[in-house]
N, C-alpha and C positions, 0 to 999 in steps of 0.2 A: 249781647254783653260785649262780645269781642269787638263789634264795631264801635261801641261806646268807648272802649279803651283806646282803639286806634285813632278815634277822633281827638281824644285827649293828647295823643302823642304828636298831633300835627304841630308844625312850627316849632320843633325843639331847639332850632338854632337862635330863637328870639331871646332877648335879655330878660323878658318877664315870664319865661316858660316855667310852669309848675306842673308837677305830676304827683298826685297822691292817691295811691290805689287802695288805700286801707278801706274805704267805704265800698268800692267795688268788690273787693275780696269778701268783705263782710256780707254784702248782698248775695253774692255767689254761694257763700257757705249756707246762708239761710234757706236756699232752695233745696238743700239736702240731696243734691244730684251731683255725684262725682264727676260726671261728663261735663256739666256746666262749670264746675269749679276748675277742672283741668283746662278747659278752653279759656276761661278767664285768666288763669295764671299764665298761660302761654302768651296770650295777647298783651297782658301787662308786662311780662318779662321782655316782650319785643319792644314795648313802648320804653321801658327803662333802658334797654340797650341803645335805642335811638338817642336817648338823653345822656348816653354814656354814664349811666349809674349801674355799673356792672355788678356790685355786690348785692343790690336789690334784685336785679334781673337774675342773677344766680339763684337766689333763695326762691324766686317764683318757679324757675325751671326744675330746681331740685324737688320742691313740693309736688309739682305736676307729675314728675317722673315717678315718685314714690306712690302717688295716688294710683297711677297707671299700674304699677306692679301689683298693687293690692286688689285691682279690679279683676273680675272673672273675664270679662270681655272688653278690654279697653279699646279705644280708637287707635289702630295701629300707627296711623300717620301722626297723630298727636303724640303718642308714645315715643316714637322715633324722633320727632321734632324736639321734644322736651330734652331727651338725651343728647341730641346733637348740639343743641344750643348751650346745654350746661357744659358738655365737653369742650366746646369752642372757647368758653370763658375760662375754664381751667387751664387750657393751653396758653392763653395770652397772660394768665397769671403765673406760668412756669410750672404748673402741676401737671406735667405731661404724663407721669406714670399713673395718675388718677383719671386722666382723660382717655387713655388708650382703651382701658377695660370698658368704659362707657360706650365708646364708639363700637367695640366689638359686640357689646350687648344689643346695641341698635341694629347691627347687621343680623344678628339672631332673631330679633323681634320682627324685623322686616321679612326675613325668610319664612318665618312661622306663619305670618299672616299674608304671604305672597304680595308684598308691597316692594315692587321692583325698584321704583324710583327712590324709596327710602333706603333700600339696601345699597344702591349705587352711591347715594349721598354719603352714607356712613363709611363706606369703603373709601370714597375720596377723602373724607375727613381723617381716616387712618392714614392714608397716603401723605396728606400735607402735614400731618403731625410728625411723621418720620422725617419729612424735610426739615421742619424745625429743629430736630435733633441731628441734622445733617447725615442721614442714613439713606443714601439714595437706593440702595438695592430693595429693602422693604417698601420703600416709597414708591418706586417704580412698579412693583408687584401689585399693590393695592390700587394704584392709580389706573393700571391697565385693567384690572377686574372692573373697576367703576366704568372705564371707557367702553368696555365691551357691552355693559348693561345700558349705558346711555344710547350707543349705536343701536342696539337692538330695540330700544323703545322709541327711537326716532327723536330723541331730545337733542336738537342740534346745538343749542346754546351751551348746554352742559357738556356736550361732546368736545366743543372748543376749549372750555375751561379745563377739562381733563387733559386734553392734548397739550396745552401750554404748560401745565404743571408737570406732566411727563417730561416735556422738553427740559424744564428746569431741572428735574431729578437726574436726567442724562447729563446735563451740564455739570451738575455736582460730581458725577462719577467720572468726569473727564471725557465723556463722549460728545464733544462739542459739535462734530460734523453731523452725527446722528440727531442731536438735539435741533440743528438748524433744518434738517429734513422733516422733523415732526412738525416744526413751525410752519413749514411750507404746506403741510397737510391741513393744519389749522386754518391757515389763510385761504385755502381752497374751500374749506367748509363755510367760513365767513362769507365768501363770495357767492355761495348758494343761497344765503338767507336773503329774503325778499326785500328787507328794508335796512337802513343804515343802523349799525349797532356800535355805538361809541365805546361802551364798556369792553366788548370783545376786541375790537381793533386796537384799543389802548393797551390792553393787557398783552396782546400779540407783540406790539411795538415794544412794550417794557421788557418782554423776554428777548426780543432780538437785541436790544441794548446790552443784555447780559452776554449774548453770543459774541458781540463785537468786543466786549471787555475780555472775555476768555481767550478770544483769538489775538489779543494784543493791540487791536485798533482802538486805542483809547480816545482819540479825538472824535471818531464817529460814535462811540459809546457815549461820550459826554454830550454831544449834540442830541443824541437819541433821548437820554435821560432828562435832559432840560426840557425837551419838548413834551415828554410824557408828564413831568411834574407840572408844567403849565396847564395841562388838561386837567389833572387832578386838583389843581388849585382853583381854576376858574370855570371850566366847562362841565366837569364831573367831580365836584367836590367830594373827596374821599380821604380823609385825614390819615387813615391807617396805610393806604397805598402810597399817599404822598411822603409819609415817613419812611417807607421802605425805598423810594427812589432817592430820597435824600441820603440814605446810608450808602447807595451806590455812588452818589456824587461825592460823598465823603471819601470813599475808597479811592476813586479816581483822583481826587485832589491830593490824597497821601501818596499815591504812586507818582504823581507829577510834582511832588514836593511843594504844593500850594497849601501850606499848613494852616493858614488863616481861613481859606475857604473851606478846608476840611473840618476845622474846629466849628464854624458856623453851621455847616451841614448837620453834623452830628448833634449839636445842641438844638437846633430846630427840630430835627427828627425826634429827640427825646421828649421835647415839649409837645409835640403833636401826639406822640403815644401816651404822654401824661393826660391830655385831653380826652383821650379815648380809653384811658385806664388800662393800657396794655403794658403791664409792669414788666414783663420779661423783656419786652422790646425796648422799653426805657433803659433797662440794665444793659442790654447789648449795645445800644447807642452810645452809652456813657463809657463802656469798656473801650469802644473805638476812640472815644474822646481822650481817654487816658493814654491810648497809643500815640495820639497826635502829641500830647504834651511830652511824652517820652522821646518821640522823634525830635521835638524842639529842645530837649535837653532839661526840661523841668521835671526831673525824676521824682522829687518829693511829692509834687502835686499828683503825678501820675500813680504813684504808689497809694497815696491817700484816697484817691478816688476809686482805685481798684478795690481796696480793702473795704471801702464804705458799700459799694454796690455788688461785690462779689457774691455775698450770701444769697441774693436773689437769684442768680444764675445757678449756684449750687443746687437750689431746689429742683432743677431739671433732673438731676440724678445721672444723666448720661448724655452722650452726644457731643458733637464738635464744640458747641458753645461752653459746655461743662468743662471740656478739656482745655479750651482756650483759657478760661478763668482760673483753672488749676495751674496753668503755666504761668500766668501773671502773678498768681500768689507765690509760685516759686521764685520768680525774678524778684519779688518784693522781699522774700525772706533772704535771698542771696545778697541783695543790696544792703541788707541790715546785719549781715554776717551770720545769719542763722543757717549754717550750711546743711546740717543734718535735716532740718524741716524742708529746706529747698529741695534737697535730693528726694525725699520722700513724696513731695508734691509733684515734682517732675515725673516720677515713676507712675504716679496716678494719671497724669496727663497722657503719658506715653501708652499706658494700657488702653485708654479710651480711644486715642488716635489709631492704634492698631486695629481695635475692634471695628471702627467706622472706615478704616483704610485711607486715612487722610495723610498722604505722603509728606506734605510740607510740615505738618505738626510732628510726625515721627522724626523727621530729619532734624528739626529744631531741638527736640528733647534729646536726642542722641548727641547733638553737639554739646548741650549743657552737661550731660552726664560724663562726657569725655574730658571736660576741663578739670 
């Protein structure tokens, strides 16, 4: 059954691609075997994800997870997989507060059934979710736990991925030199792998671009990100990763006051995220676009865009991006002479910046409050 669904998912980039899992699910239900139904739902959910139909994928994973909860002896791997996939979709929708408990449930399930690889994967997902919230300390904690398990199990590919994400979390915390050293460890791990691994080497190069950026070597960062984007465009097509690289290119263009290039980068990033239904990342890209318009002096357009997409980020409930949008709301209120609301919103942003220890945001809020 699972193979049948996977075959249906082949060629999902073609213009005539169609996927209708209704008959497959009906057939699985008719077997009156929960294990068959769970397997089919997970396979179908994966196919829907490949087709970037996340709402349908989410429904499949949610039903699979609930069936597993009701089974006396579920397949632990499938149980953890359904929860992990469902959580990932909730994260890209911006529903992080719902995703984290799911990943924690996945860790508990994996421990109960002694599924070390699933435990490590769920720990990694918790860590990367905290990175979405720009909270490097808990991110580093959970990623390090995952790394220990990957190393103990001899899963070299996953070890490299964990190392790169740990480096990113250390960069977020301002420990750029430590992050660079961690990437060197990841590079040595890749060198030990017997065959070329484009995904791993590209991910490593992507992270090195961030190191160059944080160190202030913007020209080297620009060249690095352009090369990485070309790989994600042509050799290793991955829209979500390409969208993230474009955000970096947009940041660099802003720093260098190349506002036309920044505008184009953020728009294309948003479009790529729209194609993959990563709604929270669409909103983040568009808030950066609002920053470009503000820098260009088009204040009304920047405010209107902020007010239009802000509620999507507010769904995060916490984290740096949440604080950023509160700060933008405050600036919009201030520009429209609603000073009381502006002050209240700045205080919300300040509280969150202080919690995640984001010094730049704290300083910006204090500047606004002092005026």
